[in-house]
C-alpha positions in Angstrom: 3.3 -4.9 13.5 2.3 -8.5 14.3 -0.4 -8.3 11.7 2.1 -8.2 9.0 2.0 -11.9 8.2 -1.2 -12.9 9.9 -4.1 -11.7 7.8 -5.6 -12.2 4.4 -7.1 -8.8 3.5 -10.7 -8.8 2.4 -12.9 -5.8 1.6 -15.9 -5.4 3.9 -19.1 -3.5 3.2 -18.2 -1.0 5.9 -15.1 0.1 3.9 -17.3 1.8 1.3 -18.2 4.6 3.7 -14.6 5.8 3.8 -13.5 5.4 0.2 -12.9 8.7 -1.7 -13.4 7.8 -5.3 -11.2 9.7 -7.7 -13.5 11.6 -10.2 -12.0 10.7 -13.5 -13.5 11.7 -16.8 -13.6 8.2 -18.2 -14.3 9.1 -21.9 -11.3 7.6 -23.9 -9.3 10.0 -26.0 -7.1 7.3 -27.6 -7.8 4.9 -30.4 -10.8 2.7 -29.5 -10.1 -0.8 -28.1 -12.2 -3.9 -28.3 -15.3 -3.6 -26.2 -18.2 -5.9 -25.3 -21.7 -4.9 -26.7 -22.9 -4.8 -23.1 -20.3 -2.2 -22.1 -21.9 0.9 -20.7 -21.2 4.2 -22.3 -18.7 6.7 -20.9 -19.4 8.3 -17.6 -18.4 11.9 -17.1 -17.8 13.1 -13.5 -16.8 16.6 -12.3 -13.1 17.1 -11.7 -12.0 18.4 -8.3 -9.0 20.5 -7.5 -6.0 19.1 -5.6 -6.2 19.7 -1.8 -2.5 19.1 -1.1 0.8 20.1 -2.5 2.9 16.9 -3.2 5.8 16.4 -0.7 8.4 13.7 -0.6 7.8 10.1 -1.5 8.6 8.6 1.9 9.9 9.7 5.2 13.5 8.9 6.4 12.3 6.5 9.2 11.4 3.9 10.2 14.0 1.8 8.3 11.5 0.2 5.9 10.8 3.5 4.1 14.3 4.4 3.0 14.7 0.8 1.7 11.5 1.1 -0.3 12.3 4.6 -1.6 15.5 3.4 -3.2 13.5 1.1 -5.4 11.7 4.0 -7.1 12.7 6.5 -9.9 10.7 9.4 -11.5 9.2 8.5 -14.8 9.8 4.7 -14.3 7.9 1.7 -13.1 8.6 -0.3 -9.9 7.0 -3.8 -10.0 6.1 -5.6 -6.8 5.4 -9.3 -7.3 4.2 -11.7 -4.6 1.1 -13.1 -2.9 -1.5 -10.6 -1.8 -1.1 -11.5 1.8 2.6 -10.5 1.6 2.4 -7.5 -0.7 -0.7 -5.7 0.7 0.5 -5.0 4.3 3.6 -3.3 2.9 1.5 -1.4 0.4 -0.7 -0.1 3.2 2.4 1.0 5.1 3.6 2.7 1.9 0.3 4.7 1.8 0.8 5.8 5.4 4.4 6.6 5.0 3.7 8.8 1.9 1.1 10.7 4.0 3.7 11.2 6.7 6.0 12.7 4.1 3.2 15.0 3.0 3.0 13.3 -0.4 -0.1 12.3 -2.4 -0.9 8.9 -3.9 -3.1 8.4 -7.0 -4.3 4.8 -6.8 -6.0 2.7 -9.4 -7.4 -0.3 -7.5 -8.0 -3.4 -9.6 -8.7 -6.0 -6.9 -11.3 -4.0 -4.8 -9.1 -4.5 -1.7 -8.7 -1.1 -0.2 -9.0 -0.8 3.6 -9.4 2.8 4.8 -9.7 2.1 8.5 -6.6 0.1 8.6 -4.6 2.6 6.5 -5.9 5.4 8.7 -4.6 3.6 11.8 -1.2 3.0 10.2 -1.1 6.8 9.5 -2.0 7.5 13.1 0.9 5.3 14.3 3.2 7.5 12.3 1.8 10.7 13.8 -0.6 11.6 11.0 -4.3 12.1 11.6 -6.3 9.2 10.0 -8.5 11.6 8.0 -5.4 13.4 6.7 -3.9 10.1 5.7 -6.9 9.1 3.7 -7.3 12.5 2.1 -3.8 12.1 0.6 -5.0 9.0 -1.3 -7.0 9.6 -4.5 -8.7 6.3 -5.4 -10.5 5.0 -8.4 -11.7 1.4 -8.8 -13.5 -0.6 -11.4 -15.7 -3.7 -11.3 -15.3 -4.9 -14.9 -12.4 -5.1 -17.4 -14.1 -2.6 -19.7 -14.5 -0.1 -16.8 -10.9 -0.6 -16.0 -9.7 0.2 -19.5 -11.8 3.4 -19.4 -10.4 4.3 -15.9 -6.8 3.8 -17.1 -7.5 6.3 -19.9 -9.1 8.8 -17.5 -6.3 8.2 -15.0 -3.7 9.3 -17.6 -5.5 12.6 -18.2 -6.1 13.2 -14.4 -2.4 12.6 -13.5 -1.3 15.0 -16.3 -3.5 17.7 -14.9 -2.6 17.1 -11.2 0.7 15.1 -10.9 0.8 13.2 -7.6 3.8 12.1 -5.7 3.3 8.4 -6.5 1.1 6.5 -9.0 -0.1 3.0 -7.8 -1.7 0.4 -10.1 -2.8 -2.4 -7.7 -3.5 -5.8 -9.3 -5.0 -4.5 -12.6 -5.2 -7.9 -14.3 -7.7 -9.1 -11.7 -10.5 -7.5 -13.7 -9.5 -9.4 -16.9 -9.8 -12.9 -15.6 -13.6 -13.2 -16.2 -14.6 -16.2 -18.4 -16.8 -14.0 -20.7 -13.7 -12.2 -22.0 -12.2 -14.0 -25.0 -8.4 -14.6 -24.9 -7.7 -12.4 -27.9 -9.8 -9.6 -26.5 -8.2 -9.9 -23.1 -4.7 -9.6 -24.7 -5.8 -6.5 -26.7 -7.2 -4.8 -23.6 -4.2 -5.4 -21.4 -1.8 -4.3 -24.2 -3.7 -1.1 -24.4 -3.5 -0.7 -20.6 0.3 -1.3 -20.7 0.9 1.2 -23.5 -1.2 3.8 -21.7 0.7 3.4 -18.5 4.0 3.7 -20.5 2.9 7.0 -22.0 1.5 8.3 -18.7 4.7 7.7 -16.7 6.8 9.2 -19.4 4.7 12.3 -19.5 4.2 13.0 -15.8 7.7 12.0 -14.7 6.6 10.5 -11.3 7.2 7.0 -10.0 4.7 4.3 -10.8 4.2 1.2 -8.6 2.5 -1.8 -10.2 1.6 -4.8 -8.0 1.0 -8.3 -9.4 0.5 -11.7 -8.0 3.0 -14.6 -8.7 3.2 -15.5 -12.3 1.0 -12.6 -13.5 3.8 -10.8 -15.4 3.3 -13.4 -18.2 -0.5 -12.8 -18.1 -0.1 -9.0 -18.7 0.7 -8.6 -22.4 2.8 -5.6 -23.3 3.9 -4.7 -19.7 7.5 -5.9 -20.2 8.2 -4.6 -23.7 5.6 -1.8 -24.4 4.8 -0.6 -20.9 6.8 1.9 -18.7 10.5 1.7 -18.3 11.4 -0.4 -15.3 13.1 1.1 -12.2 13.1 -2.2 -10.3 11.4 -5.5 -9.6 10.9 -6.4 -6.0 9.7 -10.0 -5.1 7.9 -10.8 -1.9 8.2 -14.2 -0.3 6.6 -15.4 2.9 8.3 -18.0 5.0 7.7 -19.4 8.5 7.4 -16.3 10.6 9.2 -14.1 8.1 8.6 -11.9 5.1 11.5 -11.4 2.7 11.8 -8.7 -0.1 14.4 -8.8 -2.8 15.3 -6.2 -5.3 16.4 -7.3 -8.8 18.2 -4.1 -9.6 20.9 -4.2 -6.9 20.1 -7.6 -5.2 19.2 -5.7 -2.0 17.4 -8.0 0.4 15.2 -7.1 3.4 13.7 -9.5 6.0 11.0 -8.9 8.5 11.7 -11.1 11.6 9.4 -11.4 14.6 11.4 -10.5 17.7 10.2 -9.5 21.2 11.1 -5.9 22.2 14.6 -5.5 23.5 15.9 -8.8 21.9 18.8 -8.4 19.5 19.7 -10.5 16.5 23.0 -11.8 15.3 22.8 -9.5 12.2 23.5 -6.5 14.6 27.0 -7.9 15.2 28.1 -7.8 11.6 29.0 -10.9 9.6 28.7 -9.4 6.1 25.2 -10.6 5.3 23.6 -8.9 2.3 20.2 -8.9 3.9 18.9 -6.1 6.0 16.7 -7.2 8.9 13.8 -5.3 10.4 12.4 -6.7 13.6 8.8 -6.2 14.9 7.5 -6.8 18.3 5.7 -10.1 19.0 3.8 -11.0 22.2 5.7 -13.3 24.6 5.1 -17.0 24.0 3.5 -18.9 26.8 5.1 -22.1 28.1 3.7 -24.8 30.3 6.8 -24.5 32.6 6.7 -22.3 35.7 9.7 -20.2 36.5 11.5 -20.6 39.8 13.5 -18.1 41.8 16.9 -19.0 43.2 
């Protein structure tokens, strides 16, 4: 797990070969929202049947999964806030863990940062075939703000027809930062997205995970007061060699600490700390000094 803190994800061209795009009917059925004159018309795609019966949200081990599972509630939104380099590795483990529990994720990708090969390998590390892991993720992504609004509308209808185990809206505001979108139009579009998510989660009664970067809550009009009911807010903070998660609802805290295999930390001996600690293996550090026998 040493890659947890050491990479900045970026979508490569080779990823496209493995992405299974979710076939939404993107024609809006709600009141029209402001659109650019250059916006393409609705695209209608064939709907496919579900290939899996939804299972549990996450497995009971390793320890990360029960901690994350306690942050979710049916019909409510869990918000993850933090830098992408901190949030996305945990998000990918969530996808793999959901596959291990025989669940199904419906993912709306706003930042175009989905890595099928890496997620498949994480699933394999949990004993799930890589292909099976990816088949349990139904993905849709947009490349403009107007496409994203249409996809959110289509997502709502798709999830009502085939409720998944978990809904994930990853970095949706990223599409709305373009300079050509006026401030008032951006606010109206995001407000429509927030309201649609609220109605969707209320109707399908499954957990919704929304991920945002630092400070993006204030740039998502309507999410706090007109969007889904909140189950929890989890903040992600990177430190020197560590990653810390903190839940707002119950002040539960989790730390990932690099530790060589077999090494124990002081937290294992008690002390009343409110923070859970999960260690991951790190390669031994080389030194310039030679060891001596005797």
